[in-house]
N, C-alpha and C positions, 0 to 999 in steps of 0.2 A: 433534432440532429445532434449527434455526439461529435464534438470537436476534439481532434487528436494532434499530438506532436510526437514525432518519431526521432529517437536518439540513437546514434551509434552506427558502426559499420562504414563501408565506403559510400560515396555519393550514389553509385549505381544501386547498391543494396537498399539504401533509404528510398530512392525513387521507385524501386520495384515494390517495396512495401506500400508506398503512397498510392500507387496505381491499384494494388489489390484492395486497399481499404476504401479508397474513393469509389471503387466499382461495387462495393458490397451493399450499398444502400443504407442510408441513415447515418453514415459515417463520413467525416470530412477532415482531411489532414490540413491543419492550418500552418504547419511549419515543420522543418526538420533541422537537426543539428548533429554535428559529428561527435560531440562529446557532451558530458553533463555540464562542463564549464560553459559551453556555448548554449546549452539548453536553458540555463538559469535566466538570461535576459529574454529568451524566446518565451518562456512561461510568463514572465512579467508583462511582456508586450501582448501576447496573444490569448492568455488565459484559457488554455485548452482544458477540456474536462478530463481527459485521460492522457497520460504520458506513457508511450511505449518505448522501453529501453532495452537495447541489445547489450546485455551485461558482459563486459570484456574481462574485467579484473575485479577482485574483491575490494580494492581501494575505491572503486566507483561508488560503493555503498555510502561513503561519507558525503560525497557530493549529492547523492540522491536524498539522503536524510536531511541535508541542508535545504534542498528545494522544498521538501515536504514540510519542514519546519515553518517556512515562509508562506506555504500554500497548502494548508491542512485539508482543504476540500479536493485537492488534486488526487485523482486515482492513478495508480501506477501498475502497469503490466510489464513484467520482465521476461525477456527472451534469453535463452541460453543457460538456463538453470540446469546444472549437471547433477544435482542431488547431493552435492557436498554439504555436509552438516553445517559447517561454519558459514557457508555462503547462504544457505536456506534460512538459518536463524538470523543472519545479518540482514537479509532482505526483509524478513518479517519486522525486525526492529526498525528498519527504515520506512516502514509503512506500506510495503508492497502488498497488493491484493490479488494480483494475477501472476501465475507462475507457468512458464512454458519451456519445454526442452528445446534444444537447438534444432532438432529434427522435426519440429512441429509443422503442421500443415497450415495453409492459409485459412482453411475453414476453422481450425482450432483457434487461430489467432483472433479471427472475427468473433467467434463465440465467446472467448475469454474477455474481449473488450466489452462486449454487450453485457456480460454478467457484471463486470466490475463497474461499468457505468451506472448500473442499477443498485450499486452498493453491495453486491454479492461477492464472496470470495471465489476465485477461479483457481483451484489448486488440485492437481492430481493426487490420488490416494497415497502414492509413494512419497510425495513431497510432504503431505500431512504427517505421515509416519516419521519422516526424518525430522520435521519441525518439533513434534512432540518429544522425540528422543533427545534432540539437541537441547531443548529447554530444560528437560529433566536432568541433564548432565552439567548444567552451568554451575561451576563451583562457587560457593559463597554468595550466590545470587538468590536471596530470599525475596518474597514478594514485597515485604515491607521495605527492604533496602532499595528495591527497584523503583519504588515510588519517586525517588529523587531523579530518575531518568525521564520522567514524563514531561511533555511540553506544557506550557501554561494553559492552553485550551484543553488538553487531556486532563489536567488537574481540575479544571472547572467541571468537566464531564464526570470525573470520578467522584467529586464531592456530591453531585446530584444523584449519581448512582447510589451513593451511600445513604441518601435519603429515601431510596426506594422508588425514584421517579422512573416512568417509562421513557422509551426513546422519544415519543411524541411530546411528552411533557418537558423533557430536557431540551428538545428543539425549540419549543415555544419559549422556554425560560432564557435560552441563549440567543434566540432570534436567528437560528440556522435551520437548514433542511434536515429532515429525519434521516435521509441517506448519509448526510455528513456525520450525524451522531453515530450511526452504525459503523462508519469508517473509524471514528475515534474509539469506539468500544472495541472493535477488532484490534486496533493498535495497542490499546491498554491491556487487553487480555494477553496479547503476545509478549509485551514487555514485562508483564508481571509473572508470566509463566502459569497463568490460570486458564481454566477451560470454560468456565461459565460466569455470567455476570453475578450470579448469586454468591460466588466466591469473592467477588469484588466487594459486594455489599457487606459480607461477613468480615472481610479485612478492614473495611472502613469503620465498622461498628467496634471491632476489637481495638482500633486505635483511638476511638472517641474517649 
């Protein structure tokens, strides 16, 4: 059973999403919140596997990043991504793994949640293109400089990547799940503007 928390929108909106997800099979909504500020204590209390966020404003990303910092295993699906480059890149930097447009269907939402719960990226091709384009345009952001923006756990993972360890070996070394390692690797690649883990390994070897 995948446990979920739903954030954003009106009470009616949140309850509608709750009913859709609870009826999907294998999914259970353990709580809802009107904002990310309200979501923080909910996540602390309920420990959901996936956080579904209706993104209202770009400033929400700071609150989302703060929650992810405290709960790195939490998977995040964002609703209402309009394809704006700054927003897409900001979502990726905040650790988002699932991206859905506002006109998405219930079936699309359920599918994205199930993908993300398994540690997979749920991202339409158009969003992938926007993300790659946005990362390539970030002024003055070299991969080496971006290392300073990694969380403590991400630095642990990147050190082990630099040693050439597999996801399974990293999980065993850090006593975490393989799916959690995959989530960290995705976040590291996004923050560093790299496409493959081999590039991370090369970067760490260059810095040695």
